[in-house]
C-alpha positions in Angstrom: 0.0 0.0 0.0 1.4 3.3 -1.0 1.3 6.2 1.3 0.2 9.6 -0.1 1.3 12.7 1.8 -1.6 14.8 3.1 -0.5 17.8 0.9 -1.1 15.7 -2.2 -4.5 14.4 -1.1 -6.1 17.7 -0.3 -5.9 20.2 -3.2 -7.0 23.4 -1.7 -5.8 26.6 -3.3 -6.1 30.1 -1.9 -9.0 30.6 -4.3 -10.8 27.7 -2.6 -10.7 29.7 0.7 -10.9 33.3 -0.5 -13.7 33.2 -3.1 -16.2 31.3 -1.0 -15.5 33.6 1.9 -16.0 36.7 -0.3 -19.3 35.3 -1.7 -20.5 34.3 1.8 -20.0 37.9 2.8 -21.7 39.2 -0.4 -24.7 37.0 0.2 -25.0 38.3 3.7 -24.8 41.9 2.6 -27.4 41.3 -0.1 -29.7 39.6 2.5 -29.5 42.8 4.6 -30.8 44.8 1.6 -34.4 43.9 2.4 -37.9 45.1 1.5 -40.7 43.5 3.6 -43.4 42.0 1.4 -45.3 39.8 3.9 -43.9 36.6 5.4 -41.0 36.5 2.9 -39.0 39.7 2.3 -37.6 40.9 -1.0 -33.8 40.8 -0.9 -30.9 40.7 -3.3 -29.8 37.3 -1.8 -31.0 35.5 -4.9 -28.8 37.6 -7.1 -25.7 36.9 -5.0 -26.5 33.1 -4.8 -27.0 32.9 -8.6 -23.6 34.7 -9.1 -22.0 32.3 -6.7 -23.3 29.3 -8.5 -22.4 30.8 -11.9 -19.0 32.1 -11.1 -17.5 29.7 -8.5 -18.4 26.3 -9.8 -19.7 23.4 -7.8 -17.1 23.0 -5.1 -16.5 26.6 -4.3 -20.1 27.6 -4.5 -21.0 24.7 -2.1 -18.4 25.9 0.3 -19.9 29.4 0.3 -23.5 28.3 0.6 -22.8 25.8 3.4 -20.8 28.3 5.4 -23.4 31.0 4.9 -26.3 28.7 5.9 -24.3 27.3 8.9 -23.4 30.8 10.1 -27.1 31.7 10.1 -28.1 28.4 11.7 -25.7 29.0 14.7 -27.0 32.5 15.3 -24.9 34.9 13.3 -27.3 37.5 11.9 -26.6 36.9 8.2 -30.1 36.4 7.0 -32.6 39.1 5.9 -33.5 41.7 8.5 -30.2 40.9 10.4 -31.8 37.6 11.5 -30.5 34.1 12.0 -31.8 30.6 12.7 -33.7 28.2 10.6 -36.9 28.0 12.6 -39.0 30.6 10.6 -41.3 29.6 7.8 -39.2 31.5 5.3 -35.9 30.0 6.3 -36.6 27.0 3.9 -35.8 29.4 1.1 -32.4 30.1 2.7 -31.7 26.3 2.7 -33.1 26.2 -0.8 -30.3 28.6 -1.9 -27.9 25.7 -1.5 -29.8 24.0 -4.3 -30.0 27.2 -6.3 -26.2 27.5 -6.4 -25.7 23.7 -6.9 -28.1 23.4 -9.9 -26.7 26.6 -11.5 -23.1 25.4 -11.0 -23.8 21.9 -12.3 -25.5 23.1 -15.4 -22.9 25.7 -16.2 -20.1 23.3 -15.5 -21.5 20.9 -18.0 -22.8 23.3 -20.7 -20.7 26.4 -20.3 -21.3 30.0 -19.6 -23.1 31.3 -22.6 -25.9 33.8 -21.9 -28.7 31.4 -22.9 -27.2 28.5 -20.8 -26.8 30.8 -17.8 -30.5 32.0 -18.1 -31.7 28.4 -18.1 -29.3 27.3 -15.4 -30.3 30.1 -13.1 -34.0 29.8 -13.8 -33.8 26.1 -12.9 -31.7 26.9 -9.9 -34.3 29.4 -8.7 -37.1 26.9 -9.3 -35.2 24.4 -7.1 -35.2 27.0 -4.3 -38.9 27.3 -4.5 -39.4 23.5 -4.6 -37.5 23.3 -1.3 -38.8 26.5 0.3 -42.5 26.1 -0.3 -42.9 22.8 1.6 -40.7 24.1 4.4 -42.8 27.3 4.6 -46.1 25.3 4.7 -44.8 22.9 7.3 -43.5 25.5 9.7 -46.4 27.8 9.1 -48.7 24.9 10.0 -46.7 24.2 13.2 -46.8 27.9 14.4 -50.0 29.4 13.0 -52.2 26.6 11.6 -53.0 25.2 8.2 -52.2 27.1 5.1 -53.3 26.2 1.6 -50.9 25.8 -1.4 -52.7 28.7 -3.1 -52.1 31.0 -0.1 -48.5 29.9 0.1 -48.0 30.7 -3.6 -49.7 34.0 -3.2 -47.4 34.9 -0.3 -44.1 33.3 -1.3 -44.0 32.9 -5.1 -46.3 35.2 -7.1 -44.9 38.6 -5.7 -41.3 37.4 -6.4 -41.7 36.1 -10.0 -40.9 39.4 -11.8 -38.1 40.4 -9.3 -36.6 37.0 -9.6 -36.7 37.0 -13.4 -34.9 40.4 -13.3 -32.3 39.0 -10.9 -31.8 36.0 -13.1 -31.2 38.2 -16.2 -28.8 40.5 -14.3 -26.9 37.5 -12.7 -26.6 35.8 -16.1 -25.3 39.0 -17.7 -22.8 39.6 -14.9 -21.7 36.0 -14.9 -21.2 35.9 -18.6 -19.0 39.0 -18.4 -17.1 38.0 -15.3 -16.4 34.3 -15.8 -13.2 34.6 -17.9 -11.5 37.0 -15.4 -12.7 34.8 -12.5 -11.3 31.7 -14.2 -7.9 33.5 -14.7 -7.9 34.3 -11.0 -8.7 30.6 -10.1 -5.6 29.5 -12.0 -3.3 31.8 -10.0 
């Protein structure tokens, strides 16, 4: 059996530490830019999460998303409204951001960073967030306030966000398309 030094087994670069940390901070700052719209506020978090998935790739975006979610889960006020914790009905969307970044990164890793691919990847990533966040919202809402219908949940958590999310997807796709080559050069250094 051949022994491999630890340095050869773990291939972490400075980019593996720095870029996820920068995006974790960016997502937190974008979460703090918040407009209350009922039970789920409008924030710029989605924009930062989409950029994270589009620019950092699978591994680095997962580092950023897991650190961000863990920070909020342990009580650091990185979520919208300077909040933390995963016990509110809307916190399922925060956990869903992990899937947003993952889906976006997986699709762009496989099919590239052209503008049309980015639009599709980010749209599917955003949909995956809703697919996770809606059941979480309904479950925790039921536990704290009583039953809520799917229609009421969609009216509160999806419909008001469709146009803003589409705008964020277009902006994130445009920015990612423009920034991906300089970012990839930085990753090689």
